[in-house]
C-alpha positions as CSV (number, residue, x, y, z in Angstrom):
1,M,-83.0,37.9,-29.3
2,P,-79.5,38.5,-28.0
3,N,-80.6,38.0,-24.4
4,R,-81.9,34.6,-25.4
5,F,-78.5,33.5,-26.7
6,V,-76.8,34.7,-23.6
7,L,-79.2,32.8,-21.4
8,S,-78.7,29.6,-23.4
9,G,-74.9,29.9,-23.2
10,A,-75.0,30.5,-19.4
11,L,-77.3,27.5,-19.0
12,L,-75.0,25.3,-21.1
13,L,-71.9,26.3,-18.9
14,A,-73.8,25.5,-15.8
15,L,-74.7,22.0,-17.0
16,L,-71.1,21.4,-17.9
17,A,-70.0,22.4,-14.5
18,L,-72.4,20.1,-12.8
19,A,-71.4,17.1,-14.9
20,P,-69.4,14.3,-12.9
21,A,-65.6,14.3,-13.3
22,P,-64.1,11.4,-15.2
23,A,-62.9,8.6,-12.9
24,R,-59.3,8.7,-11.9
25,A,-57.0,5.9,-12.9
26,Q,-56.5,3.1,-10.4
27,G,-53.5,3.4,-8.1
28,G,-53.5,6.7,-6.1
29,F,-52.5,9.7,-8.2
30,G,-52.8,7.8,-11.5
31,L,-48.9,7.8,-12.1
32,D,-47.4,4.6,-13.2
33,L,-43.6,5.1,-13.2
34,S,-42.9,1.4,-13.7
35,G,-43.8,1.7,-17.3
36,D,-46.0,-1.5,-17.1
37,S,-48.5,-1.4,-19.9
38,T,-49.6,-5.0,-19.4
39,P,-53.3,-5.4,-18.6
40,Q,-53.7,-6.6,-15.0
41,A,-55.9,-9.5,-14.0
42,P,-59.3,-8.6,-12.6
43,L,-59.3,-8.1,-8.8
44,E,-61.0,-10.6,-6.5
45,Q,-63.7,-9.5,-4.2
46,G,-62.2,-7.4,-1.3
47,E,-58.7,-7.3,-2.8
48,E,-56.8,-4.0,-2.7
49,P,-55.3,-2.7,-5.9
50,P,-51.6,-3.6,-6.2
51,P,-49.2,-0.8,-5.6
52,D,-47.1,0.8,-8.3
53,S,-43.9,2.7,-8.3
54,G,-45.7,6.0,-8.8
55,S,-48.5,5.7,-6.3
56,L,-46.9,8.3,-4.1
57,G,-45.1,10.4,-6.7
58,L,-42.0,10.8,-4.4
59,D,-38.4,10.2,-5.2
60,L,-36.2,10.7,-2.1
61,S,-33.0,9.6,-3.9
62,S,-31.7,13.1,-3.8
63,G,-31.7,15.7,-1.1
64,P,-29.5,18.1,1.0
65,N,-27.3,15.2,2.2
66,A,-27.4,13.2,-1.0
67,E,-23.8,14.0,-2.0
68,L,-22.4,11.7,0.8
69,Q,-25.1,9.0,0.8
70,P,-24.3,5.5,-0.5
71,R,-25.2,4.7,-4.1
72,L,-27.7,1.9,-4.8
73,A,-28.1,0.2,-8.2
74,Y,-31.2,-2.0,-8.5
75,V,-30.3,-4.4,-11.4
76,G,-33.6,-5.9,-12.2
77,L,-35.9,-8.9,-11.7
78,D,-35.4,-12.4,-13.1
79,T,-38.9,-13.9,-13.8
80,P,-38.8,-17.4,-15.4
81,E,-42.6,-17.9,-14.9
82,R,-45.1,-16.3,-17.4
83,A,-47.3,-15.1,-14.6
84,G,-44.4,-13.3,-12.9
85,A,-43.3,-11.8,-16.2
86,A,-46.7,-10.3,-16.7
87,V,-46.3,-8.1,-13.6
88,S,-42.4,-7.8,-13.6
89,K,-42.4,-4.1,-14.4
90,R,-44.7,-3.4,-11.5
91,W,-42.4,-5.3,-9.2
92,V,-39.3,-3.5,-10.5
93,G,-40.9,-0.1,-10.1
94,W,-42.3,-0.8,-6.6
95,L,-39.0,-2.3,-5.3
96,Q,-37.0,0.7,-6.5
97,S,-39.4,3.2,-5.0
98,A,-39.4,1.4,-1.7
99,A,-35.6,1.5,-1.5
100,F,-35.2,5.1,-2.4
101,R,-38.1,6.3,-0.2
102,T,-35.9,5.3,2.8
103,G,-33.9,8.5,2.1
104,R,-30.7,6.5,3.0
105,V,-29.4,5.9,-0.6
106,V,-29.1,7.7,-3.9
107,R,-29.6,6.2,-7.3
108,A,-26.5,4.8,-9.0
109,A,-28.3,3.3,-11.9
110,D,-31.8,1.9,-12.8
111,P,-32.2,-1.4,-14.7
112,A,-32.2,0.4,-18.1
113,E,-29.0,2.3,-17.3
114,T,-27.4,-0.9,-15.9
115,R,-28.3,-2.8,-19.1
116,K,-26.8,-0.1,-21.2
117,Q,-23.5,0.2,-19.2
118,L,-22.9,-3.6,-18.8
119,G,-24.1,-4.7,-22.3
120,A,-23.8,-8.4,-22.8
121,E,-22.9,-9.0,-19.1
122,Y,-26.3,-7.7,-17.9
123,A,-28.1,-11.0,-18.5
124,A,-25.6,-12.9,-16.3
125,L,-25.7,-10.2,-13.6
126,V,-29.5,-10.2,-13.2
127,R,-29.2,-13.9,-12.3
128,C,-26.1,-13.4,-10.1
129,Q,-26.3,-14.4,-6.5
130,E,-22.6,-14.4,-5.5
131,A,-20.2,-11.6,-4.5
132,E,-17.7,-12.7,-7.2
133,C,-20.0,-11.8,-10.1
134,M,-21.4,-8.7,-8.4
135,K,-18.1,-7.0,-7.5
136,A,-17.1,-6.1,-11.0
137,A,-20.6,-4.7,-11.8
138,A,-20.6,-2.6,-8.6
139,D,-17.2,-1.1,-9.6
140,T,-18.4,-0.4,-13.1
141,L,-21.6,1.3,-11.8
142,D,-19.8,2.9,-8.8
143,A,-22.5,1.4,-6.6
144,D,-22.0,0.9,-2.9
145,L,-25.0,-1.4,-2.8
146,L,-26.2,-3.5,-5.7
147,T,-29.5,-5.6,-5.6
148,T,-30.8,-8.3,-7.9
149,S,-34.0,-10.3,-7.5
150,R,-35.9,-13.3,-8.7
151,L,-39.6,-14.0,-8.7
152,A,-40.5,-17.7,-9.3
153,L,-42.9,-20.4,-8.4
154,E,-41.2,-22.7,-5.9
155,D,-42.2,-25.5,-3.5
156,D,-43.5,-23.0,-0.9
157,G,-45.4,-21.1,-3.5
158,W,-44.6,-17.8,-5.2
159,T,-41.2,-16.6,-3.8
160,L,-39.3,-13.4,-4.3
161,R,-35.6,-13.6,-3.4
162,L,-33.5,-10.5,-3.0
163,W,-29.7,-10.4,-3.1
164,T,-28.0,-7.2,-2.0
165,Y,-24.2,-6.8,-2.4
166,D,-22.4,-4.6,0.1
167,R,-19.2,-3.3,-1.6
168,D,-17.8,-2.0,1.7
169,R,-17.7,-5.5,3.2
170,G,-17.6,-7.6,0.0
171,V,-20.6,-9.8,1.1
172,V,-24.1,-10.6,-0.2
173,E,-27.1,-10.4,2.0
174,T,-30.2,-12.6,1.1
175,D,-33.9,-11.9,1.8
176,T,-36.9,-14.1,0.9
177,V,-40.6,-13.2,0.7
178,T,-43.5,-15.6,-0.2
179,G,-47.0,-14.8,-1.4
180,R,-50.0,-16.5,-3.0
181,K,-49.7,-14.9,-6.4
182,P,-47.5,-12.4,-8.3
183,A,-50.2,-9.7,-8.5
184,D,-51.1,-9.9,-4.8
185,S,-50.7,-6.4,-3.4
186,A,-49.8,-7.6,0.1
187,F,-47.1,-9.7,-1.4
188,I,-45.6,-6.8,-3.3
189,R,-45.9,-4.4,-0.3
190,E,-44.1,-6.9,2.0
191,A,-41.3,-7.3,-0.5
192,G,-40.8,-3.6,-0.7
193,T,-40.7,-3.4,3.1
194,V,-38.1,-6.1,3.3
195,L,-35.9,-4.4,0.8
196,A,-36.3,-1.0,2.5
197,R,-35.3,-2.6,5.8
198,R,-32.2,-4.2,4.3
199,V,-31.1,-1.0,2.5
200,T,-31.6,0.9,5.8
201,E,-29.4,-1.6,7.6
202,L,-26.5,-1.6,5.1
203,A,-26.5,2.1,4.1
204,R,-23.8,4.2,5.7
205,P,-23.2,7.8,5.0
206,R,-19.9,8.4,3.1
207,A,-16.9,10.5,3.9
208,L,-15.3,12.5,1.1
209,L,-11.5,11.9,0.7
210,K,-9.5,14.3,-1.4
211,V,-5.9,13.3,-2.2
212,T,-3.5,15.6,-3.9
213,C,-0.1,14.4,-5.1
214,N,3.0,16.1,-6.6
215,V,3.4,13.2,-9.1
216,S,0.7,13.1,-11.8
217,Q,1.1,9.4,-12.6
218,A,1.0,8.2,-9.0
219,V,-1.6,5.5,-8.3
220,V,-3.8,6.1,-5.3
221,R,-5.3,3.2,-3.4
222,V,-7.2,2.6,-0.2
223,G,-6.4,-1.0,0.9
224,E,-7.0,-3.1,-2.2
225,R,-9.4,-0.6,-3.8
226,M,-7.9,1.7,-6.5
227,L,-9.2,5.3,-6.3
228,G,-7.5,6.8,-9.3
229,V,-4.3,8.4,-10.6
230,G,-2.7,11.6,-9.5
231,S,-5.0,13.9,-7.5
232,V,-8.3,12.1,-6.8
233,E,-11.6,12.4,-4.9
234,A,-13.6,9.5,-3.6
235,K,-16.6,8.8,-1.3
236,L,-15.6,6.1,1.2
237,P,-17.3,4.5,4.2
238,P,-16.4,5.9,7.6
239,G,-13.7,4.3,9.7
240,E,-10.0,3.6,9.6
241,V,-8.4,3.1,6.2
242,Q,-4.9,2.7,4.9
243,L,-4.0,5.2,2.1
244,I,-1.3,4.1,-0.3
245,V,0.2,6.4,-3.0
246,E,2.9,4.9,-5.2
247,A,4.7,5.6,-8.5
248,D,7.6,4.2,-10.5
249,D,11.0,5.5,-9.4
250,Y,9.4,7.1,-6.3
251,T,9.4,5.9,-2.7
252,P,5.8,4.8,-1.8
253,S,3.8,6.7,0.8
254,T,1.6,4.8,3.2
255,R,-0.5,6.4,6.0
256,T,-3.5,5.5,8.2
257,L,-6.5,7.8,8.1
258,T,-9.7,7.9,10.1
259,L,-12.7,8.9,8.0
260,V,-15.8,10.4,9.7
261,A,-19.2,10.1,8.1
262,G,-20.4,13.3,6.4
263,E,-17.0,15.0,6.6
264,T,-14.3,15.9,4.0
265,K,-10.7,14.7,4.6
266,E,-8.0,16.4,2.5
267,V,-4.6,14.8,2.3
268,A,-1.5,16.2,0.5
269,V,1.1,13.6,-0.5
270,R,4.6,14.4,-1.6
271,L,6.6,11.5,-3.1
272,E,10.4,11.5,-3.1
273,L,12.6,10.1,-5.8
274,N,14.4,6.9,-5.0
275,G,18.1,7.4,-4.0
276,P,19.9,10.1,-2.1
277,S,18.5,13.6,-1.9
278,P,19.9,16.0,-4.5
279,E,20.8,18.6,-1.8
280,G,23.5,16.4,-0.3
281,P,24.7,12.9,0.4
282,G,22.2,10.5,1.9
283,L,22.2,9.1,5.4
284,D,24.0,5.9,4.2
285,A,26.7,7.9,2.6
286,V,27.3,9.9,5.8
287,A,27.4,6.7,7.9
288,N,29.9,5.1,5.5
289,L,32.1,8.3,5.6
290,K,32.2,8.3,9.4
291,S,33.0,4.6,9.4
292,S,35.9,5.1,7.0
293,R,37.2,7.9,9.1
294,K,37.2,5.7,12.2
295,K,39.0,3.0,10.2
296,S,41.6,5.4,8.8
297,S,42.6,6.6,12.3
298,G,43.9,3.1,13.0
299,P,44.0,1.3,16.4
300,S,45.8,2.6,19.5
301,V,49.6,2.4,19.4
302,F,49.7,0.3,22.5
303,S,47.4,-2.3,20.9
304,R,49.7,-2.8,17.9
305,P,52.2,-5.7,17.9
306,A,54.8,-3.5,16.1
307,L,55.5,-1.6,19.3
308,Y,56.5,-4.7,21.1
309,T,58.5,-6.2,18.3
310,T,60.4,-2.9,18.1
311,V,61.3,-3.1,21.8
312,L,62.4,-6.7,21.4
313,G,64.6,-5.8,18.4
314,L,66.2,-3.0,20.4
315,A,66.7,-5.4,23.3
316,A,68.5,-7.9,21.0
317,V,70.7,-5.1,19.7
318,G,71.6,-4.1,23.2
319,A,72.5,-7.7,24.1
320,G,74.7,-8.0,21.1
321,V,76.5,-4.7,22.0
322,A,77.0,-5.9,25.6
323,L,78.4,-9.2,24.4
324,G,80.8,-7.5,22.0
325,M,82.0,-5.2,24.8
326,G,82.9,-8.2,26.9
327,L,85.0,-9.7,24.1
328,R,86.8,-6.4,23.8
329,D,87.9,-6.5,27.4
330,V,89.3,-9.9,26.9
331,G,91.3,-8.8,24.0
332,Q,92.9,-6.0,25.9
333,A,94.5,-8.3,28.6
334,T,98.2,-8.8,27.3
335,D,101.6,-9.7,28.9
336,A,104.7,-7.5,29.1
337,E,105.6,-8.2,25.4
338,G,102.1,-7.2,24.3
339,V,101.0,-10.6,23.4
340,R,97.8,-12.2,24.7
341,Q,98.3,-15.8,25.5
342,I,95.1,-17.7,25.2
343,T,94.2,-21.3,24.8
344,R,92.5,-22.7,21.8
345,T,89.4,-23.4,23.8
346,E,89.2,-19.7,24.8
347,Y,89.8,-18.7,21.2
348,L,86.9,-20.8,19.9
349,A,84.6,-19.6,22.7
350,A,85.5,-16.0,21.9
351,Q,84.9,-16.6,18.2
352,R,81.4,-18.0,18.9
353,K,80.5,-15.1,21.2
354,D,81.6,-12.7,18.5
355,A,79.4,-14.4,15.9
356,L,76.5,-14.4,18.4
357,A,77.0,-10.7,19.2
358,T,77.0,-9.8,15.4
359,A,73.9,-11.9,14.8
360,L,72.1,-10.2,17.8
361,M,73.0,-6.7,16.6
362,A,72.1,-7.4,12.9
363,G,68.9,-9.3,13.6
364,G,67.7,-7.0,16.4
365,G,68.4,-4.0,14.3
366,A,66.5,-5.4,11.4
367,V,63.5,-6.3,13.5
368,A,63.5,-3.0,15.3
369,A,63.8,-1.0,12.1
370,G,61.1,-3.0,10.3
371,S,58.7,-2.7,13.3
372,L,59.3,1.0,13.6
373,V,58.5,1.5,9.9
374,W,55.3,-0.6,10.4
375,L,54.4,1.4,13.5
376,I,54.9,4.9,11.9
377,V,54.6,4.6,8.2
378,V,51.9,2.1,7.6
379,P,49.0,3.8,9.6
380,A,49.5,7.0,7.5
381,R,48.7,5.2,4.3
382,S,45.1,5.0,2.9
383,E,45.6,1.4,1.8
384,P,47.4,-1.5,3.5
385,V,51.0,-1.9,2.5
386,S,52.4,-5.3,1.7
387,S,55.9,-5.9,2.9
388,S,58.5,-8.6,2.2
389,V,61.6,-9.7,4.0
390,A,63.9,-9.4,1.0
391,P,63.3,-8.4,-2.6
392,V,63.6,-11.0,-5.3
393,A,66.5,-10.6,-7.5
394,G,65.6,-9.3,-10.9
395,A,62.1,-8.2,-9.9
396,P,60.9,-4.8,-10.9
397,A,61.1,-2.1,-8.3
398,S,57.9,-1.5,-6.3
399,P,56.3,2.0,-6.7
400,G,56.0,2.1,-2.9
401,M,58.5,3.1,-0.3
402,A,61.7,1.1,-0.1
403,L,64.0,1.1,3.0
404,H,67.5,-0.4,3.1
405,F,69.4,-1.1,6.3
406,V,73.0,-2.2,6.3
407,F,74.6,-3.5,9.5
408,G,78.1,-4.5,9.9
409,G,80.9,-4.7,12.4
410,S,83.8,-6.7,13.7
411,F,84.9,-7.6,17.1
């Protein structure tokens, strides 16, 4: 009896093993990552099943070099037609997988993440076709490439339009694919190929730039693009860039860098406070000090007019003395009684010569003395000294130097 039950159980297991396996779901490995639960229209005779995003089960958006690969955000698909909306999830899934299977980009955000981050602005972005409306979204998502698409029935039939924004260049590239109907597998495959080709063309490996700064509130920019505040890290396209680091009350730092794809560039920036260095006077102060020293030394003595006015004054004094000596000789010529007999004409001439000699001696002495003071005393003073010919009666005495000369004589 027990042997009969054992034999029956073995026969049952054998029959189960020989039973045909259940049919696999349509579409390769049976994975549908697009999340499309809409029933598909029946296939026509000879038509291949449309692709889906999970037909290969591969996601090449990450890998050993993913850290420095550009980031792609596929925003979504605008489908105003009902027939297009019925297969929209399949289109979205296939286009994303086609872009990331290139291995040239990494995922910045999928449509669901984009919708969450942009909120009310998502509806306008999914219909955006211009760089102006894509730039802000690319900065928000930190996406180097950003793609929107539209599937609609146009004059030429069903048309898919792709707009891909390149943040490095600030331009939008447009691609167009036409097909006979939205669910046509050849149509979908061609669209994925076109997008993959465009992504491959625009994707450029990044260079990692690390900037450290001694001022925590310093703003770090590359051209017009702000990277952050203080010490920052950023993935940038290769090539020559202008790094600008600036902060309030500090002298800005600007330098030109050459970034190489796949490499890390580290830059240390030290900002200096505006004004002279605390260790000593600035260069302008040193230059002003040298200039003041040169000015204080004064011009050469031979280039100063005071030297020549002094000589002229002394010459006038000498002429006056010589003229007075001549009058003295005339006065010594007397007769036997000691009386000098002269005519009135001679007397008047002698009187005029006497007055002239006195004037020459007094005027020449004053000029020579004043010029000598100007030549010797004035250059030694730190500030120019104003002089006057004669003080005003009753005026307060000047705090400066006062010189008085008295000349007199008779002939």
